[in-house]
Legacy VTK file of the C-alpha trace (Angstrom):
# vtk DataFile Version 3.0
C-alpha trace
ASCII
DATASET POLYDATA
POINTS 335 float
13.930 -2.735 12.863
13.177 0.934 12.451
11.231 0.859 9.081
9.492 -2.484 7.913
6.437 -3.888 6.269
4.116 -6.708 7.342
2.244 -8.568 4.693
-1.104 -9.891 5.811
-2.858 -12.995 4.564
-6.100 -11.849 2.985
-6.224 -14.651 0.284
-6.158 -13.110 -3.287
-6.635 -9.683 -1.942
-4.127 -7.100 -0.495
-3.059 -6.040 2.820
0.016 -4.869 4.685
1.090 -2.686 7.425
3.694 0.066 7.420
5.691 0.182 10.587
7.935 2.863 11.871
9.769 2.606 15.000
12.130 4.740 17.025
13.033 3.682 20.652
9.801 2.700 22.210
7.558 4.623 19.924
5.781 3.444 16.735
3.491 4.577 13.993
1.696 1.951 12.335
-0.334 2.473 8.879
-2.759 -0.249 7.434
-2.745 -0.125 3.473
-6.054 -1.815 2.278
-7.575 -4.903 3.996
-8.791 -7.723 1.492
-12.276 -8.668 0.883
-15.387 -7.784 3.178
-16.666 -11.378 2.290
-13.877 -13.379 3.933
-14.277 -13.414 7.726
-10.736 -14.844 8.245
-9.303 -11.631 6.452
-10.299 -9.249 9.400
-9.262 -12.182 12.018
-5.779 -11.980 10.341
-5.653 -8.451 10.483
-6.362 -8.222 14.209
-4.046 -11.067 14.816
-1.255 -8.851 13.363
-1.993 -5.867 15.163
-2.057 -7.531 18.339
1.241 -9.626 17.502
3.378 -7.444 15.141
6.864 -8.282 14.370
7.704 -5.561 16.994
5.957 -7.489 19.944
6.588 -10.736 18.543
3.859 -12.370 20.277
0.187 -11.539 21.277
-0.088 -9.198 23.881
-2.238 -7.417 26.179
-4.197 -4.227 24.710
-2.092 -1.797 26.638
1.315 -2.898 25.238
0.578 -3.758 21.756
0.862 -0.557 19.063
-2.291 0.143 17.588
-2.977 1.319 13.913
-2.556 5.163 13.615
-3.418 5.446 9.898
-5.252 3.524 7.146
-4.676 3.845 3.334
-7.580 2.717 1.055
-5.938 2.806 -2.384
-9.351 2.280 -4.483
-12.933 1.203 -4.169
-12.610 -2.467 -4.865
-13.762 -5.329 -2.735
-10.358 -6.984 -2.433
-8.815 -3.832 -1.012
-11.644 -1.891 0.808
-13.699 -4.712 1.993
-11.480 -5.544 5.257
-11.440 -1.977 6.131
-15.172 -1.831 6.253
-14.875 -4.949 8.592
-12.265 -3.141 10.974
-13.975 0.115 11.174
-17.532 -1.561 11.772
-16.293 -3.354 15.038
-18.005 -2.223 18.257
-14.262 -2.320 19.930
-12.458 -0.765 17.166
-10.708 1.561 19.523
-8.751 -1.592 20.515
-7.035 -2.048 17.244
-7.080 1.652 15.764
-5.686 4.500 18.262
-8.558 7.214 18.011
-7.087 9.009 21.217
-5.023 11.296 19.186
-4.450 12.251 15.686
-5.308 9.509 13.335
-5.979 9.638 9.434
-7.537 7.809 6.812
-6.269 8.540 3.144
-9.165 7.598 0.847
-10.808 9.266 -2.240
-14.641 9.444 -1.364
-16.800 11.605 -3.363
-15.166 13.586 -6.400
-18.401 14.426 -7.700
-21.591 13.009 -5.550
-23.894 13.505 -8.673
-21.927 10.856 -10.715
-20.973 8.088 -8.115
-22.977 5.469 -6.446
-20.484 2.827 -5.306
-21.950 1.227 -2.114
-18.648 0.352 -0.109
-17.428 3.748 -0.689
-20.657 5.238 0.554
-20.309 2.822 3.643
-16.780 3.773 4.318
-17.538 7.330 4.425
-20.209 6.963 6.996
-17.895 4.852 9.076
-15.360 7.789 8.823
-17.994 10.280 9.963
-18.708 8.222 12.965
-15.057 8.841 14.181
-14.345 12.445 14.989
-10.428 11.518 15.590
-10.333 9.803 12.242
-9.254 12.707 9.922
-10.044 12.016 6.043
-7.522 12.870 3.813
-8.028 13.061 -0.096
-5.186 12.205 -2.606
-5.991 15.388 -4.465
-6.401 17.955 -1.994
-3.929 19.942 0.005
-0.917 18.638 1.928
-1.720 17.489 5.442
0.377 16.960 8.716
-0.328 14.795 11.763
1.793 14.443 14.918
1.380 11.016 16.152
3.574 9.356 18.938
6.435 11.659 18.363
6.579 11.013 14.580
5.528 13.960 12.158
3.479 12.201 9.224
3.609 14.644 6.112
1.122 13.620 3.295
2.191 15.571 0.423
0.150 15.856 -2.863
2.921 15.839 -5.658
0.213 15.697 -8.405
0.088 19.502 -8.289
3.167 20.474 -6.430
5.827 19.074 -8.763
8.814 19.558 -6.595
11.794 17.063 -5.847
10.944 14.810 -2.916
12.614 16.267 -0.005
15.507 14.725 1.610
15.220 13.652 5.153
17.545 14.696 8.071
18.753 11.774 10.241
17.752 13.574 13.458
14.128 14.062 12.502
11.578 11.608 12.878
9.496 12.494 9.856
7.308 10.183 7.436
6.870 11.591 4.246
3.818 10.016 2.050
3.935 11.609 -1.353
0.972 10.924 -3.649
1.812 10.540 -7.397
-1.540 9.346 -8.874
-4.470 9.430 -9.707
-4.958 13.187 -10.809
-8.197 14.709 -9.690
-9.073 15.370 -13.408
-8.526 11.775 -14.110
-10.397 10.504 -11.090
-13.520 12.787 -12.112
-13.492 11.162 -15.571
-13.221 7.644 -14.109
-16.145 8.105 -11.819
-18.259 9.289 -14.459
-17.504 6.305 -16.654
-17.722 4.111 -13.506
-21.374 5.360 -13.070
-22.031 3.819 -16.440
-19.703 0.768 -16.415
-19.593 -0.502 -12.895
-18.109 -3.874 -13.878
-14.945 -2.307 -15.703
-12.234 -3.635 -13.600
-9.788 -1.250 -15.441
-11.521 1.864 -14.339
-11.135 0.682 -10.392
-7.288 0.029 -11.038
-7.026 3.312 -12.588
-8.448 4.990 -9.672
-5.649 3.478 -7.247
-3.735 6.031 -5.173
-0.136 5.288 -6.102
2.302 6.932 -3.424
5.736 6.765 -2.035
6.880 6.407 1.729
10.122 7.802 2.667
11.625 7.621 6.262
15.243 8.256 7.143
16.540 8.328 3.715
14.691 5.047 2.686
12.112 5.125 0.190
9.398 2.775 -1.133
6.782 2.925 -4.024
3.340 1.550 -3.202
1.119 1.245 -6.287
-2.407 -0.350 -5.484
-3.797 -1.817 -8.612
-2.462 1.016 -10.995
-0.664 0.531 -14.198
3.210 0.777 -14.289
3.020 2.283 -17.970
1.151 5.520 -16.197
3.338 5.321 -13.239
6.518 5.518 -15.138
5.293 8.559 -17.095
4.286 10.153 -13.797
7.531 9.447 -12.397
9.461 10.994 -15.445
7.556 14.252 -15.048
8.903 14.802 -11.493
11.857 17.383 -11.402
13.866 14.684 -9.527
14.224 12.465 -12.452
16.919 10.161 -10.817
14.770 9.146 -8.012
15.271 5.500 -6.779
13.529 3.081 -4.469
14.368 0.773 -1.659
11.405 -1.398 -2.563
8.477 -1.389 -4.968
5.042 -3.147 -4.671
4.167 -5.031 -7.806
0.933 -3.694 -9.363
-2.610 -5.442 -9.174
-1.242 -8.709 -7.619
1.515 -9.246 -10.193
-0.781 -9.099 -13.169
1.009 -8.729 -16.636
-1.074 -5.748 -17.984
-0.484 -3.853 -14.948
3.311 -4.303 -14.626
4.365 -3.688 -17.986
7.468 -1.096 -18.103
8.320 -2.394 -14.633
11.832 -3.078 -16.017
12.228 0.714 -16.693
12.440 1.009 -12.944
15.061 -1.823 -12.596
17.120 -0.161 -15.013
17.028 3.036 -13.011
17.736 1.422 -9.666
21.117 0.381 -8.442
19.355 -2.693 -6.998
15.756 -3.801 -7.512
13.559 -5.215 -4.632
9.733 -5.858 -5.194
7.135 -7.048 -2.824
4.326 -9.495 -3.845
1.601 -9.789 -1.032
-0.383 -12.466 -2.801
-1.421 -15.671 -0.561
-3.675 -16.952 -3.136
-3.596 -17.402 -6.899
-6.141 -16.480 -9.320
-6.252 -17.076 -12.970
-4.200 -13.866 -13.942
-2.408 -13.323 -10.654
0.658 -13.280 -10.680
1.886 -13.358 -14.253
4.787 -15.705 -13.943
6.365 -14.299 -17.060
6.524 -10.908 -15.342
8.146 -12.632 -12.320
10.566 -14.218 -14.651
11.360 -11.163 -16.642
12.408 -9.520 -13.347
14.622 -12.413 -12.158
16.706 -11.987 -15.206
18.143 -9.145 -13.752
21.210 -9.462 -11.212
20.556 -8.674 -7.754
16.814 -8.565 -8.305
14.867 -9.652 -5.284
11.093 -10.639 -4.986
9.616 -10.865 -1.442
6.772 -13.112 -1.327
4.745 -14.375 1.661
6.370 -17.250 3.685
3.503 -19.791 2.599
2.924 -18.648 -1.021
0.772 -20.239 -3.540
2.656 -22.413 -6.136
5.856 -22.512 -4.195
7.255 -24.876 -6.569
6.803 -22.836 -9.742
8.342 -19.819 -7.730
11.410 -21.961 -7.072
11.454 -23.056 -10.943
11.442 -19.410 -11.767
14.371 -18.761 -9.437
16.356 -21.472 -10.661
16.057 -20.296 -14.288
16.709 -16.662 -13.495
19.840 -14.632 -13.153
22.639 -16.298 -10.523
22.157 -13.259 -8.173
18.389 -12.890 -8.439
16.268 -14.211 -5.281
12.890 -15.038 -4.211
12.713 -14.304 -0.529
9.774 -16.158 1.372
8.934 -13.765 4.422
5.692 -11.856 5.915
7.890 -9.095 7.078
10.136 -7.083 4.943
12.711 -4.948 6.734
13.603 -1.773 5.058
15.668 -0.104 7.525
LINES 1 336
335 0 1 2 3 4 5 6 7 8 9 10 11 12 13 14 15 16 17 18 19 20 21 22 23 24 25 26 27 28 29 30 31 32 33 34 35 36 37 38 39 40 41 42 43 44 45 46 47 48 49 50 51 52 53 54 55 56 57 58 59 60 61 62 63 64 65 66 67 68 69 70 71 72 73 74 75 76 77 78 79 80 81 82 83 84 85 86 87 88 89 90 91 92 93 94 95 96 97 98 99 100 101 102 103 104 105 106 107 108 109 110 111 112 113 114 115 116 117 118 119 120 121 122 123 124 125 126 127 128 129 130 131 132 133 134 135 136 137 138 139 140 141 142 143 144 145 146 147 148 149 150 151 152 153 154 155 156 157 158 159 160 161 162 163 164 165 166 167 168 169 170 171 172 173 174 175 176 177 178 179 180 181 182 183 184 185 186 187 188 189 190 191 192 193 194 195 196 197 198 199 200 201 202 203 204 205 206 207 208 209 210 211 212 213 214 215 216 217 218 219 220 221 222 223 224 225 226 227 228 229 230 231 232 233 234 235 236 237 238 239 240 241 242 243 244 245 246 247 248 249 250 251 252 253 254 255 256 257 258 259 260 261 262 263 264 265 266 267 268 269 270 271 272 273 274 275 276 277 278 279 280 281 282 283 284 285 286 287 288 289 290 291 292 293 294 295 296 297 298 299 300 301 302 303 304 305 306 307 308 309 310 311 312 313 314 315 316 317 318 319 320 321 322 323 324 325 326 327 328 329 330 331 332 333 334
C-alpha cells in the first residue's frame, strides 16, 4: 500500500491517519483526535501510531513511523480534544517526529479580540512549546515541507482558484488543497461564536475542508462542514470536472450536513465514501442518507470493522442497489 487511511476508534468523535509510503519512507498525518474527555481515545491513537497497517504489529520506537503532521479541522471537543491530549504528553516525541519539519494545520486566532474558545487557546499554547511544529492556517499563503523524502504542499485554493495540478508519477509530492472556510466567513463565524458559543452549526461551518492528492489519487475530507456549501465551492473551481477516489461523509453522517452529496455521486465514475464512526448518537449517522447513497450502482461506504448497529447497516445494503457495498474495515487502501 502506498496511500491508505487508518480510521481510529474514538467513539462518536472522529480521528484517522493519512499514510503515504514509498519504498521504506513514510509520511503520516493525523486528522482530528476525538474527545479530550475520553482517555481511551488517546490510548487508541498511540496504539495505532505504534502498530499501523505498515508495521502490522506493535514495534519499538526506533522502527515505527511517527506522525509528521496534524490537521485539526475545527474547534469542537470530539475533534480537537484528543490532539490536546497527544501534545500534552511529556514524551510526545515518541509519537510525533519533532526532529525535522512537522506541521499542524489549524485555524487559531483570526481576530483575537472576538474569540475566547478555551481548547483553541490551549492548542495554540501547546504548538508554541514545540519550535519544530509549524503552524499552518488554512487562509494564509501556501506552505511546503520536505519530510522523509516527500514534499508536502499545502495549497490554499480559496484565493488561488487554479485547477488542481496533476501529479507526475516519478515525484513524491503530496498536495493538500484547502477549499473551505474562507477567511471572511471564518471571521463572521468567530464573531457570532463569541455571542453564541453553544451553536454547533457555527462550529461545523468553521471546519477545514480539503483534498489530498498523491500519485493521481485524490480524496475529499470534510470535517463537520455542509455538502451544500462544499458543492458550491467545487463548482466555483476552474476544474469543474474534478472527481474523487474517496469522500468522507460530513459530520459523522448527519443528514443536514450531507444534503446534496448525491451531486458528487453523479459526477464521479464510481462513488466511495468513508464513515469513521464507532459509536452512534441520536443523529449520527443518518440511515436515510446512507440508504440514498446505496441506491447507486457501484457505490461503496467504508465503515469501521466493528461499527455500531451492524445489523441495521446490513439491512441497508440488502435493500440497496445490487452493486452497492458496505465494507467493514479500519484501513482503506487508496493506492
